[in-house]
Jmol script that loads the backbone (N, CA, C; Angstrom):
load data "model"
ATOM      1  N   MET A   1       0.842  -1.171   0.000  1.00  0.00           N
ATOM      2  CA  MET A   1       0.000   0.000   0.000  1.00  0.00           C
ATOM      3  C   MET A   1       0.891   1.238   0.000  1.00  0.00           C
ATOM      4  N   LYS A   2       0.536   2.238  -0.785  1.00  0.00           N
ATOM      5  CA  LYS A   2       1.280   3.496  -0.805  1.00  0.00           C
ATOM      6  C   LYS A   2       0.424   4.593  -0.194  1.00  0.00           C
ATOM      7  N   LEU A   3       1.034   5.395   0.659  1.00  0.00           N
ATOM      8  CA  LEU A   3       0.349   6.492   1.319  1.00  0.00           C
ATOM      9  C   LEU A   3       0.987   7.794   0.866  1.00  0.00           C
ATOM     10  N   ASP A   4       0.193   8.810   0.628  1.00  0.00           N
ATOM     11  CA  ASP A   4       0.729  10.127   0.294  1.00  0.00           C
ATOM     12  C   ASP A   4       0.582  11.028   1.508  1.00  0.00           C
ATOM     13  N   ASN A   5       1.612  11.805   1.769  1.00  0.00           N
ATOM     14  CA  ASN A   5       1.533  12.763   2.864  1.00  0.00           C
ATOM     15  C   ASN A   5       2.432  13.952   2.553  1.00  0.00           C
ATOM     16  N   SER A   6       2.625  14.816   3.491  1.00  0.00           N
ATOM     17  CA  SER A   6       3.355  16.052   3.246  1.00  0.00           C
ATOM     18  C   SER A   6       4.850  15.831   2.982  1.00  0.00           C
ATOM     19  N   ILE A   7       5.395  14.682   3.329  1.00  0.00           N
ATOM     20  CA  ILE A   7       6.821  14.442   3.092  1.00  0.00           C
ATOM     21  C   ILE A   7       7.073  13.581   1.860  1.00  0.00           C
ATOM     22  N   GLY A   8       6.033  13.266   1.127  1.00  0.00           N
ATOM     23  CA  GLY A   8       6.207  12.472  -0.082  1.00  0.00           C
ATOM     24  C   GLY A   8       5.543  11.117   0.017  1.00  0.00           C
ATOM     25  N   GLU A   9       5.832  10.283  -0.951  1.00  0.00           N
ATOM     26  CA  GLU A   9       5.226   8.965  -1.029  1.00  0.00           C
ATOM     27  C   GLU A   9       5.826   8.033   0.020  1.00  0.00           C
ATOM     28  N   VAL A  10       4.960   7.311   0.701  1.00  0.00           N
ATOM     29  CA  VAL A  10       5.362   6.366   1.728  1.00  0.00           C
ATOM     30  C   VAL A  10       4.665   5.044   1.433  1.00  0.00           C
ATOM     31  N   ARG A  11       5.400   3.947   1.543  1.00  0.00           N
ATOM     32  CA  ARG A  11       4.743   2.654   1.363  1.00  0.00           C
ATOM     33  C   ARG A  11       4.636   1.934   2.700  1.00  0.00           C
ATOM     34  N   GLU A  12       3.639   1.107   2.802  1.00  0.00           N
ATOM     35  CA  GLU A  12       3.396   0.343   4.017  1.00  0.00           C
ATOM     36  C   GLU A  12       3.836  -1.094   3.794  1.00  0.00           C
ATOM     37  N   GLU A  13       4.648  -1.604   4.709  1.00  0.00           N
ATOM     38  CA  GLU A  13       5.143  -2.984   4.652  1.00  0.00           C
ATOM     39  C   GLU A  13       4.587  -3.750   5.847  1.00  0.00           C
ATOM     40  N   ILE A  14       4.300  -5.029   5.664  1.00  0.00           N
ATOM     41  CA  ILE A  14       3.955  -5.921   6.771  1.00  0.00           C
ATOM     42  C   ILE A  14       5.240  -6.658   7.128  1.00  0.00           C
ATOM     43  N   LEU A  15       5.752  -6.419   8.356  1.00  0.00           N
ATOM     44  CA  LEU A  15       7.043  -6.961   8.762  1.00  0.00           C
ATOM     45  C   LEU A  15       6.937  -7.641  10.125  1.00  0.00           C
ATOM     46  N   PHE A  16       7.926  -8.458  10.448  1.00  0.00           N
ATOM     47  CA  PHE A  16       7.971  -9.210  11.703  1.00  0.00           C
ATOM     48  C   PHE A  16       9.037  -8.632  12.635  1.00  0.00           C
ATOM     49  N   HIS A  17       8.708  -8.610  13.918  1.00  0.00           N
ATOM     50  CA  HIS A  17       9.647  -8.188  14.951  1.00  0.00           C
ATOM     51  C   HIS A  17       9.657  -9.299  15.991  1.00  0.00           C
ATOM     52  N   SER A  18      10.802  -9.938  16.219  1.00  0.00           N
ATOM     53  CA  SER A  18      10.854 -11.008  17.218  1.00  0.00           C
ATOM     54  C   SER A  18      11.296 -10.437  18.551  1.00  0.00           C
ATOM     55  N   THR A  19      10.744 -10.992  19.610  1.00  0.00           N
ATOM     56  CA  THR A  19      11.026 -10.480  20.948  1.00  0.00           C
ATOM     57  C   THR A  19      10.656 -11.537  21.975  1.00  0.00           C
ATOM     58  N   SER A  20      10.813 -11.219  23.231  1.00  0.00           N
ATOM     59  CA  SER A  20      10.391 -12.111  24.311  1.00  0.00           C
ATOM     60  C   SER A  20       8.906 -11.898  24.580  1.00  0.00           C
ATOM     61  N   VAL A  21       8.305 -12.850  25.262  1.00  0.00           N
ATOM     62  CA  VAL A  21       6.888 -12.716  25.625  1.00  0.00           C
ATOM     63  C   VAL A  21       6.695 -11.497  26.528  1.00  0.00           C
ATOM     64  N   ARG A  22       7.622 -11.296  27.454  1.00  0.00           N
ATOM     65  CA  ARG A  22       7.524 -10.132  28.364  1.00  0.00           C
ATOM     66  C   ARG A  22       7.540  -8.829  27.578  1.00  0.00           C
ATOM     67  N   ASN A  23       8.454  -8.715  26.618  1.00  0.00           N
ATOM     68  CA  ASN A  23       8.511  -7.502  25.805  1.00  0.00           C
ATOM     69  C   ASN A  23       7.285  -7.349  24.919  1.00  0.00           C
ATOM     70  N   ALA A  24       6.734  -8.461  24.455  1.00  0.00           N
ATOM     71  CA  ALA A  24       5.553  -8.394  23.593  1.00  0.00           C
ATOM     72  C   ALA A  24       4.379  -7.741  24.314  1.00  0.00           C
ATOM     73  N   THR A  25       4.240  -8.036  25.592  1.00  0.00           N
ATOM     74  CA  THR A  25       3.162  -7.425  26.378  1.00  0.00           C
ATOM     75  C   THR A  25       3.354  -5.912  26.462  1.00  0.00           C
ATOM     76  N   SER A  26       4.572  -5.472  26.702  1.00  0.00           N
ATOM     77  CA  SER A  26       4.866  -4.044  26.746  1.00  0.00           C
ATOM     78  C   SER A  26       4.647  -3.392  25.382  1.00  0.00           C
ATOM     79  N   ILE A  27       5.061  -4.076  24.322  1.00  0.00           N
ATOM     80  CA  ILE A  27       4.889  -3.545  22.968  1.00  0.00           C
ATOM     81  C   ILE A  27       3.410  -3.386  22.634  1.00  0.00           C
ATOM     82  N   ALA A  28       2.592  -4.339  23.085  1.00  0.00           N
ATOM     83  CA  ALA A  28       1.155  -4.246  22.839  1.00  0.00           C
ATOM     84  C   ALA A  28       0.564  -2.991  23.478  1.00  0.00           C
ATOM     85  N   GLN A  29       1.111  -2.585  24.602  1.00  0.00           N
ATOM     86  CA  GLN A  29       0.606  -1.415  25.310  1.00  0.00           C
ATOM     87  C   GLN A  29       1.262  -0.116  24.868  1.00  0.00           C
ATOM     88  N   ASN A  30       2.556  -0.168  24.531  1.00  0.00           N
ATOM     89  CA  ASN A  30       3.320   1.060  24.309  1.00  0.00           C
ATOM     90  C   ASN A  30       3.994   1.176  22.948  1.00  0.00           C
ATOM     91  N   ASN A  31       3.843   0.169  22.088  1.00  0.00           N
ATOM     92  CA  ASN A  31       4.496   0.102  20.782  1.00  0.00           C
ATOM     93  C   ASN A  31       5.969  -0.268  20.969  1.00  0.00           C
ATOM     94  N   VAL A  32       6.680  -0.441  19.875  1.00  0.00           N
ATOM     95  CA  VAL A  32       8.111  -0.747  19.893  1.00  0.00           C
ATOM     96  C   VAL A  32       8.861   0.550  20.185  1.00  0.00           C
ATOM     97  N   ASP A  33       9.781   0.506  21.125  1.00  0.00           N
ATOM     98  CA  ASP A  33      10.595   1.684  21.430  1.00  0.00           C
ATOM     99  C   ASP A  33      11.980   1.455  20.843  1.00  0.00           C
ATOM    100  N   TRP A  34      12.274   2.113  19.752  1.00  0.00           N
ATOM    101  CA  TRP A  34      13.543   1.921  19.046  1.00  0.00           C
ATOM    102  C   TRP A  34      14.746   2.319  19.878  1.00  0.00           C
ATOM    103  N   ARG A  35      14.549   3.152  20.897  1.00  0.00           N
ATOM    104  CA  ARG A  35      15.666   3.586  21.746  1.00  0.00           C
ATOM    105  C   ARG A  35      16.127   2.485  22.699  1.00  0.00           C
ATOM    106  N   LEU A  36      15.310   1.444  22.880  1.00  0.00           N
ATOM    107  CA  LEU A  36      15.641   0.365  23.808  1.00  0.00           C
ATOM    108  C   LEU A  36      16.205  -0.870  23.113  1.00  0.00           C
ATOM    109  N   THR A  37      16.537  -0.750  21.861  1.00  0.00           N
ATOM    110  CA  THR A  37      17.021  -1.911  21.113  1.00  0.00           C
ATOM    111  C   THR A  37      18.278  -2.494  21.745  1.00  0.00           C
ATOM    112  N   GLY A  38      18.365  -3.820  21.750  1.00  0.00           N
ATOM    113  CA  GLY A  38      19.525  -4.487  22.322  1.00  0.00           C
ATOM    114  C   GLY A  38      20.503  -4.964  21.266  1.00  0.00           C
ATOM    115  N   ARG A  39      20.007  -5.315  20.097  1.00  0.00           N
ATOM    116  CA  ARG A  39      20.859  -5.794  19.005  1.00  0.00           C
ATOM    117  C   ARG A  39      21.023  -4.671  18.000  1.00  0.00           C
ATOM    118  N   THR A  40      22.250  -4.327  17.705  1.00  0.00           N
ATOM    119  CA  THR A  40      22.472  -3.153  16.851  1.00  0.00           C
ATOM    120  C   THR A  40      23.344  -3.458  15.642  1.00  0.00           C
ATOM    121  N   ARG A  41      23.309  -4.666  15.162  1.00  0.00           N
ATOM    122  CA  ARG A  41      24.172  -5.048  14.044  1.00  0.00           C
ATOM    123  C   ARG A  41      23.943  -4.192  12.799  1.00  0.00           C
ATOM    124  N   PHE A  42      22.714  -3.765  12.585  1.00  0.00           N
ATOM    125  CA  PHE A  42      22.389  -2.982  11.392  1.00  0.00           C
ATOM    126  C   PHE A  42      21.952  -1.564  11.731  1.00  0.00           C
ATOM    127  N   GLY A  43      22.255  -1.108  12.933  1.00  0.00           N
ATOM    128  CA  GLY A  43      21.905   0.237  13.358  1.00  0.00           C
ATOM    129  C   GLY A  43      21.118   0.206  14.651  1.00  0.00           C
ATOM    130  N   LYS A  44      21.165   1.316  15.381  1.00  0.00           N
ATOM    131  CA  LYS A  44      20.519   1.410  16.691  1.00  0.00           C
ATOM    132  C   LYS A  44      19.075   1.873  16.550  1.00  0.00           C
ATOM    133  N   GLY A  45      18.235   0.974  16.071  1.00  0.00           N
ATOM    134  CA  GLY A  45      16.826   1.275  15.884  1.00  0.00           C
ATOM    135  C   GLY A  45      15.998   0.025  16.065  1.00  0.00           C
ATOM    136  N   ALA A  46      14.714   0.129  15.804  1.00  0.00           N
ATOM    137  CA  ALA A  46      13.806  -1.012  15.902  1.00  0.00           C
ATOM    138  C   ALA A  46      13.957  -1.863  14.651  1.00  0.00           C
ATOM    139  N   CYS A  47      14.245  -3.148  14.837  1.00  0.00           N
ATOM    140  CA  CYS A  47      14.486  -4.054  13.708  1.00  0.00           C
ATOM    141  C   CYS A  47      13.223  -4.847  13.367  1.00  0.00           C
ATOM    142  N   PHE A  48      12.995  -4.973  12.096  1.00  0.00           N
ATOM    143  CA  PHE A  48      11.884  -5.755  11.562  1.00  0.00           C
ATOM    144  C   PHE A  48      12.413  -6.583  10.401  1.00  0.00           C
ATOM    145  N   SER A  49      11.696  -7.636  10.050  1.00  0.00           N
ATOM    146  CA  SER A  49      12.087  -8.445   8.898  1.00  0.00           C
ATOM    147  C   SER A  49      10.866  -8.779   8.064  1.00  0.00           C
ATOM    148  N   PRO A  50      11.017  -8.818   6.742  1.00  0.00           N
ATOM    149  CA  PRO A  50       9.919  -9.269   5.895  1.00  0.00           C
ATOM    150  C   PRO A  50       9.823 -10.794   5.864  1.00  0.00           C
ATOM    151  N   ASN A  51      10.786 -11.469   6.484  1.00  0.00           N
ATOM    152  CA  ASN A  51      10.916 -12.910   6.409  1.00  0.00           C
ATOM    153  C   ASN A  51      10.679 -13.515   7.800  1.00  0.00           C
ATOM    154  N   ALA A  52       9.570 -14.230   7.984  1.00  0.00           N
ATOM    155  CA  ALA A  52       9.230 -14.797   9.290  1.00  0.00           C
ATOM    156  C   ALA A  52      10.281 -15.804   9.759  1.00  0.00           C
ATOM    157  N   ALA A  53      10.802 -16.620   8.857  1.00  0.00           N
ATOM    158  CA  ALA A  53      11.819 -17.606   9.242  1.00  0.00           C
ATOM    159  C   ALA A  53      13.089 -16.917   9.728  1.00  0.00           C
ATOM    160  N   TYR A  54      13.476 -15.841   9.094  1.00  0.00           N
ATOM    161  CA  TYR A  54      14.648 -15.082   9.519  1.00  0.00           C
ATOM    162  C   TYR A  54      14.410 -14.488  10.907  1.00  0.00           C
ATOM    163  N   ALA A  55      13.256 -13.873  11.119  1.00  0.00           N
ATOM    164  CA  ALA A  55      12.941 -13.276  12.422  1.00  0.00           C
ATOM    165  C   ALA A  55      12.919 -14.344  13.511  1.00  0.00           C
ATOM    166  N   HIS A  56      12.416 -15.524  13.186  1.00  0.00           N
ATOM    167  CA  HIS A  56      12.353 -16.618  14.155  1.00  0.00           C
ATOM    168  C   HIS A  56      13.741 -16.983  14.687  1.00  0.00           C
ATOM    169  N   ARG A  57      14.757 -16.909  13.842  1.00  0.00           N
ATOM    170  CA  ARG A  57      16.120 -17.252  14.263  1.00  0.00           C
ATOM    171  C   ARG A  57      16.599 -16.363  15.403  1.00  0.00           C
ATOM    172  N   TYR A  58      16.035 -15.177  15.540  1.00  0.00           N
ATOM    173  CA  TYR A  58      16.468 -14.234  16.562  1.00  0.00           C
ATOM    174  C   TYR A  58      15.492 -14.129  17.731  1.00  0.00           C
ATOM    175  N   ALA A  59      14.491 -14.969  17.742  1.00  0.00           N
ATOM    176  CA  ALA A  59      13.525 -14.963  18.842  1.00  0.00           C
ATOM    177  C   ALA A  59      14.075 -15.785  20.003  1.00  0.00           C
ATOM    178  N   SER A  60      13.626 -15.477  21.199  1.00  0.00           N
ATOM    179  CA  SER A  60      14.038 -16.272  22.351  1.00  0.00           C
ATOM    180  C   SER A  60      13.302 -17.607  22.319  1.00  0.00           C
ATOM    181  N   ARG A  61      13.744 -18.547  23.132  1.00  0.00           N
ATOM    182  CA  ARG A  61      13.197 -19.906  23.103  1.00  0.00           C
ATOM    183  C   ARG A  61      11.669 -19.913  23.235  1.00  0.00           C
ATOM    184  N   ASN A  62      11.140 -19.235  24.209  1.00  0.00           N
ATOM    185  CA  ASN A  62       9.690 -19.087  24.352  1.00  0.00           C
ATOM    186  C   ASN A  62       9.345 -17.671  23.922  1.00  0.00           C
ATOM    187  N   GLY A  63       9.493 -17.419  22.660  1.00  0.00           N
ATOM    188  CA  GLY A  63       9.409 -16.068  22.164  1.00  0.00           C
ATOM    189  C   GLY A  63       8.059 -15.667  21.620  1.00  0.00           C
ATOM    190  N   ALA A  64       8.075 -14.540  20.970  1.00  0.00           N
ATOM    191  CA  ALA A  64       6.875 -13.978  20.379  1.00  0.00           C
ATOM    192  C   ALA A  64       7.265 -13.234  19.107  1.00  0.00           C
ATOM    193  N   PHE A  65       6.365 -13.225  18.179  1.00  0.00           N
ATOM    194  CA  PHE A  65       6.479 -12.392  16.981  1.00  0.00           C
ATOM    195  C   PHE A  65       5.520 -11.242  17.131  1.00  0.00           C
ATOM    196  N   ILE A  66       5.931 -10.102  16.707  1.00  0.00           N
ATOM    197  CA  ILE A  66       5.019  -8.984  16.506  1.00  0.00           C
ATOM    198  C   ILE A  66       4.865  -8.865  14.996  1.00  0.00           C
ATOM    199  N   ILE A  67       3.666  -8.900  14.520  1.00  0.00           N
ATOM    200  CA  ILE A  67       3.400  -8.642  13.107  1.00  0.00           C
ATOM    201  C   ILE A  67       2.937  -7.194  13.048  1.00  0.00           C
ATOM    202  N   ALA A  68       3.709  -6.381  12.321  1.00  0.00           N
ATOM    203  CA  ALA A  68       3.495  -4.937  12.375  1.00  0.00           C
ATOM    204  C   ALA A  68       3.356  -4.335  10.980  1.00  0.00           C
ATOM    205  N   ARG A  69       2.627  -3.256  10.929  1.00  0.00           N
ATOM    206  CA  ARG A  69       2.587  -2.413   9.736  1.00  0.00           C
ATOM    207  C   ARG A  69       3.671  -1.360   9.918  1.00  0.00           C
ATOM    208  N   VAL A  70       4.534  -1.234   8.918  1.00  0.00           N
ATOM    209  CA  VAL A  70       5.682  -0.338   9.023  1.00  0.00           C
ATOM    210  C   VAL A  70       5.693   0.600   7.821  1.00  0.00           C
ATOM    211  N   LEU A  71       5.809   1.894   8.076  1.00  0.00           N
ATOM    212  CA  LEU A  71       5.880   2.879   6.999  1.00  0.00           C
ATOM    213  C   LEU A  71       7.330   3.078   6.573  1.00  0.00           C
ATOM    214  N   VAL A  72       7.562   3.038   5.270  1.00  0.00           N
ATOM    215  CA  VAL A  72       8.906   3.194   4.719  1.00  0.00           C
ATOM    216  C   VAL A  72       8.851   4.248   3.627  1.00  0.00           C
ATOM    217  N   ARG A  73       9.721   5.238   3.743  1.00  0.00           N
ATOM    218  CA  ARG A  73       9.780   6.300   2.739  1.00  0.00           C
ATOM    219  C   ARG A  73      11.028   6.158   1.889  1.00  0.00           C
ATOM    220  N   LYS A  74      12.186   6.315   2.504  1.00  0.00           N
ATOM    221  CA  LYS A  74      13.436   6.236   1.760  1.00  0.00           C
ATOM    222  C   LYS A  74      14.424   5.377   2.536  1.00  0.00           C
ATOM    223  N   ILE A  75      15.031   4.409   1.846  1.00  0.00           N
ATOM    224  CA  ILE A  75      15.903   3.422   2.476  1.00  0.00           C
ATOM    225  C   ILE A  75      17.365   3.694   2.136  1.00  0.00           C
ATOM    226  N   GLU A  76      18.233   3.543   3.151  1.00  0.00           N
ATOM    227  CA  GLU A  76      19.681   3.587   2.943  1.00  0.00           C
ATOM    228  C   GLU A  76      20.205   2.158   3.028  1.00  0.00           C
ATOM    229  N   THR A  77      21.026   1.759   2.063  1.00  0.00           N
ATOM    230  CA  THR A  77      21.544   0.393   2.039  1.00  0.00           C
ATOM    231  C   THR A  77      23.062   0.327   2.164  1.00  0.00           C
ATOM    232  N   THR A  78      23.725   1.460   2.257  1.00  0.00           N
ATOM    233  CA  THR A  78      25.190   1.457   2.377  1.00  0.00           C
ATOM    234  C   THR A  78      25.603   2.061   3.706  1.00  0.00           C
ATOM    235  N   GLY A  79      26.755   1.667   4.204  1.00  0.00           N
ATOM    236  CA  GLY A  79      27.281   2.226   5.451  1.00  0.00           C
ATOM    237  C   GLY A  79      26.552   1.747   6.687  1.00  0.00           C
ATOM    238  N   ILE A  80      25.880   0.605   6.597  1.00  0.00           N
ATOM    239  CA  ILE A  80      25.129   0.073   7.730  1.00  0.00           C
ATOM    240  C   ILE A  80      26.090  -0.731   8.609  1.00  0.00           C
ATOM    241  N   ASN A  81      26.094  -0.445   9.920  1.00  0.00           N
ATOM    242  CA  ASN A  81      26.992  -1.158  10.823  1.00  0.00           C
ATOM    243  C   ASN A  81      26.516  -1.046  12.263  1.00  0.00           C
ATOM    244  N   TYR A  82      27.219  -1.747  13.154  1.00  0.00           N
ATOM    245  CA  TYR A  82      26.866  -1.767  14.579  1.00  0.00           C
ATOM    246  C   TYR A  82      26.754  -0.373  15.188  1.00  0.00           C
ATOM    247  N   GLY A  83      27.616   0.527  14.790  1.00  0.00           N
ATOM    248  CA  GLY A  83      27.669   1.830  15.427  1.00  0.00           C
ATOM    249  C   GLY A  83      26.766   2.897  14.839  1.00  0.00           C
ATOM    250  N   LEU A  84      25.945   2.546  13.852  1.00  0.00           N
ATOM    251  CA  LEU A  84      25.091   3.548  13.207  1.00  0.00           C
ATOM    252  C   LEU A  84      23.988   3.992  14.163  1.00  0.00           C
ATOM    253  N   ASP A  85      24.053   5.256  14.589  1.00  0.00           N
ATOM    254  CA  ASP A  85      23.023   5.795  15.473  1.00  0.00           C
ATOM    255  C   ASP A  85      21.778   6.169  14.694  1.00  0.00           C
ATOM    256  N   ILE A  86      21.962   6.912  13.614  1.00  0.00           N
ATOM    257  CA  ILE A  86      20.868   7.314  12.736  1.00  0.00           C
ATOM    258  C   ILE A  86      21.402   7.334  11.303  1.00  0.00           C
ATOM    259  N   PRO A  87      20.518   7.270  10.319  1.00  0.00           N
ATOM    260  CA  PRO A  87      20.985   7.329   8.929  1.00  0.00           C
ATOM    261  C   PRO A  87      21.741   8.622   8.635  1.00  0.00           C
ATOM    262  N   SER A  88      22.502   8.604   7.550  1.00  0.00           N
ATOM    263  CA  SER A  88      23.417   9.699   7.237  1.00  0.00           C
ATOM    264  C   SER A  88      22.745  11.015   6.874  1.00  0.00           C
ATOM    265  N   THR A  89      21.539  10.972   6.354  1.00  0.00           N
ATOM    266  CA  THR A  89      20.843  12.212   5.996  1.00  0.00           C
ATOM    267  C   THR A  89      19.429  12.201   6.556  1.00  0.00           C
ATOM    268  N   ASN A  90      18.848  13.376   6.683  1.00  0.00           N
ATOM    269  CA  ASN A  90      17.512  13.493   7.266  1.00  0.00           C
ATOM    270  C   ASN A  90      16.400  12.913   6.413  1.00  0.00           C
ATOM    271  N   ASP A  91      16.622  12.782   5.097  1.00  0.00           N
ATOM    272  CA  ASP A  91      15.542  12.276   4.258  1.00  0.00           C
ATOM    273  C   ASP A  91      15.429  10.758   4.286  1.00  0.00           C
ATOM    274  N   ILE A  92      16.382  10.075   4.906  1.00  0.00           N
ATOM    275  CA  ILE A  92      16.341   8.617   5.017  1.00  0.00           C
ATOM    276  C   ILE A  92      15.701   8.244   6.343  1.00  0.00           C
ATOM    277  N   ASP A  93      14.684   7.379   6.291  1.00  0.00           N
ATOM    278  CA  ASP A  93      13.975   6.993   7.509  1.00  0.00           C
ATOM    279  C   ASP A  93      14.166   5.523   7.868  1.00  0.00           C
ATOM    280  N   THR A  94      14.810   4.757   6.983  1.00  0.00           N
ATOM    281  CA  THR A  94      14.949   3.321   7.172  1.00  0.00           C
ATOM    282  C   THR A  94      16.304   2.875   6.625  1.00  0.00           C
ATOM    283  N   THR A  95      16.947   1.933   7.325  1.00  0.00           N
ATOM    284  CA  THR A  95      18.122   1.294   6.749  1.00  0.00           C
ATOM    285  C   THR A  95      17.788  -0.169   6.510  1.00  0.00           C
ATOM    286  N   LEU A  96      18.487  -0.747   5.563  1.00  0.00           N
ATOM    287  CA  LEU A  96      18.221  -2.121   5.153  1.00  0.00           C
ATOM    288  C   LEU A  96      19.519  -2.899   5.242  1.00  0.00           C
ATOM    289  N   GLY A  97      19.482  -4.055   5.908  1.00  0.00           N
ATOM    290  CA  GLY A  97      20.685  -4.853   6.069  1.00  0.00           C
ATOM    291  C   GLY A  97      20.444  -6.316   5.773  1.00  0.00           C
ATOM    292  N   ASN A  98      21.537  -7.057   5.766  1.00  0.00           N
ATOM    293  CA  ASN A  98      21.541  -8.502   5.575  1.00  0.00           C
ATOM    294  C   ASN A  98      20.705  -8.947   4.376  1.00  0.00           C
ATOM    295  N   TYR A  99      21.045  -8.376   3.237  1.00  0.00           N
ATOM    296  CA  TYR A  99      20.421  -8.756   1.954  1.00  0.00           C
ATOM    297  C   TYR A  99      18.902  -8.587   1.963  1.00  0.00           C
ATOM    298  N   GLY A 100      18.434  -7.533   2.616  1.00  0.00           N
ATOM    299  CA  GLY A 100      17.008  -7.233   2.635  1.00  0.00           C
ATOM    300  C   GLY A 100      16.222  -7.924   3.722  1.00  0.00           C
ATOM    301  N   ASN A 101      16.890  -8.645   4.615  1.00  0.00           N
ATOM    302  CA  ASN A 101      16.190  -9.352   5.688  1.00  0.00           C
ATOM    303  C   ASN A 101      15.960  -8.512   6.929  1.00  0.00           C
ATOM    304  N   VAL A 102      16.599  -7.347   7.028  1.00  0.00           N
ATOM    305  CA  VAL A 102      16.457  -6.502   8.219  1.00  0.00           C
ATOM    306  C   VAL A 102      16.145  -5.066   7.810  1.00  0.00           C
ATOM    307  N   TYR A 103      15.004  -4.566   8.269  1.00  0.00           N
ATOM    308  CA  TYR A 103      14.642  -3.157   8.142  1.00  0.00           C
ATOM    309  C   TYR A 103      14.850  -2.540   9.512  1.00  0.00           C
ATOM    310  N   VAL A 104      15.530  -1.402   9.574  1.00  0.00           N
ATOM    311  CA  VAL A 104      15.733  -0.724  10.856  1.00  0.00           C
ATOM    312  C   VAL A 104      15.083   0.656  10.776  1.00  0.00           C
ATOM    313  N   LYS A 105      14.246   0.948  11.773  1.00  0.00           N
ATOM    314  CA  LYS A 105      13.539   2.229  11.868  1.00  0.00           C
ATOM    315  C   LYS A 105      14.098   3.019  13.043  1.00  0.00           C
ATOM    316  N   TYR A 106      14.208   4.345  12.876  1.00  0.00           N
ATOM    317  CA  TYR A 106      14.870   5.206  13.858  1.00  0.00           C
ATOM    318  C   TYR A 106      13.949   6.290  14.419  1.00  0.00           C
ATOM    319  N   ASP A 107      12.667   6.144  14.242  1.00  0.00           N
ATOM    320  CA  ASP A 107      11.767   7.191  14.716  1.00  0.00           C
ATOM    321  C   ASP A 107      10.484   6.574  15.250  1.00  0.00           C
ATOM    322  N   ASP A 108       9.705   7.374  15.912  1.00  0.00           N
ATOM    323  CA  ASP A 108       8.430   6.930  16.473  1.00  0.00           C
ATOM    324  C   ASP A 108       7.312   7.077  15.451  1.00  0.00           C
ATOM    325  N   HIS A 109       6.240   6.398  15.705  1.00  0.00           N
ATOM    326  CA  HIS A 109       4.996   6.564  14.956  1.00  0.00           C
ATOM    327  C   HIS A 109       5.098   6.165  13.489  1.00  0.00           C
ATOM    328  N   THR A 110       6.024   5.255  13.152  1.00  0.00           N
ATOM    329  CA  THR A 110       6.100   4.758  11.784  1.00  0.00           C
ATOM    330  C   THR A 110       5.910   3.245  11.740  1.00  0.00           C
ATOM    331  N   PHE A 111       5.532   2.675  12.868  1.00  0.00           N
ATOM    332  CA  PHE A 111       5.217   1.251  12.909  1.00  0.00           C
ATOM    333  C   PHE A 111       4.078   1.027  13.886  1.00  0.00           C
ATOM    334  N   LEU A 112       3.239   0.063  13.542  1.00  0.00           N
ATOM    335  CA  LEU A 112       2.065  -0.229  14.351  1.00  0.00           C
ATOM    336  C   LEU A 112       1.952  -1.734  14.547  1.00  0.00           C
ATOM    337  N   PRO A 113       2.174  -2.229  15.759  1.00  0.00           N
ATOM    338  CA  PRO A 113       1.995  -3.659  16.013  1.00  0.00           C
ATOM    339  C   PRO A 113       0.532  -4.035  15.835  1.00  0.00           C
ATOM    340  N   GLU A 114       0.273  -5.049  15.022  1.00  0.00           N
ATOM    341  CA  GLU A 114      -1.110  -5.482  14.808  1.00  0.00           C
ATOM    342  C   GLU A 114      -1.426  -6.792  15.511  1.00  0.00           C
ATOM    343  N   TYR A 115      -0.464  -7.721  15.481  1.00  0.00           N
ATOM    344  CA  TYR A 115      -0.691  -9.039  16.066  1.00  0.00           C
ATOM    345  C   TYR A 115       0.526  -9.455  16.868  1.00  0.00           C
ATOM    346  N   ILE A 116       0.252 -10.215  17.930  1.00  0.00           N
ATOM    347  CA  ILE A 116       1.316 -10.851  18.694  1.00  0.00           C
ATOM    348  C   ILE A 116       1.096 -12.354  18.584  1.00  0.00           C
ATOM    349  N   VAL A 117       2.140 -13.058  18.194  1.00  0.00           N
ATOM    350  CA  VAL A 117       2.080 -14.512  18.077  1.00  0.00           C
ATOM    351  C   VAL A 117       3.054 -15.091  19.092  1.00  0.00           C
ATOM    352  N   HIS A 118       2.530 -15.817  20.088  1.00  0.00           N
ATOM    353  CA  HIS A 118       3.369 -16.476  21.086  1.00  0.00           C
ATOM    354  C   HIS A 118       3.598 -17.908  20.634  1.00  0.00           C
ATOM    355  N   TYR A 119       4.787 -18.422  20.844  1.00  0.00           N
ATOM    356  CA  TYR A 119       5.044 -19.814  20.501  1.00  0.00           C
ATOM    357  C   TYR A 119       6.124 -20.369  21.417  1.00  0.00           C
ATOM    358  N   SER A 120       6.191 -21.664  21.476  1.00  0.00           N
ATOM    359  CA  SER A 120       7.220 -22.316  22.300  1.00  0.00           C
ATOM    360  C   SER A 120       7.700 -23.575  21.621  1.00  0.00           C
TER     361      SER A 120
END
end "model"
wireframe off; spacefill off
backbone 0.3
color backbone group
């Protein structure tokens, strides 16, 4: 789905976020907080994946998936690393890593958790 707004064309992606069951409960109430990310291989933001099997590899043993709607405007694919705090320019809102398996978001209000899937 493509959305038009004052900053230009934005597309909506359905992506997966793996986490613990405890964190899933907090996310359901407060959304994903990108400032609290623990894994920063592709940047210090909220990580999502378009690939459920890939996201599963990073879930805890008794984990949970968040299935979320994520808004993406402009993606940066170069210079992605552990130490990236934010993308290099203000017009980039998302970084992409690991051959398209990881989307990293650095701002609030651009992702909406829709479903939580618990599994063991």
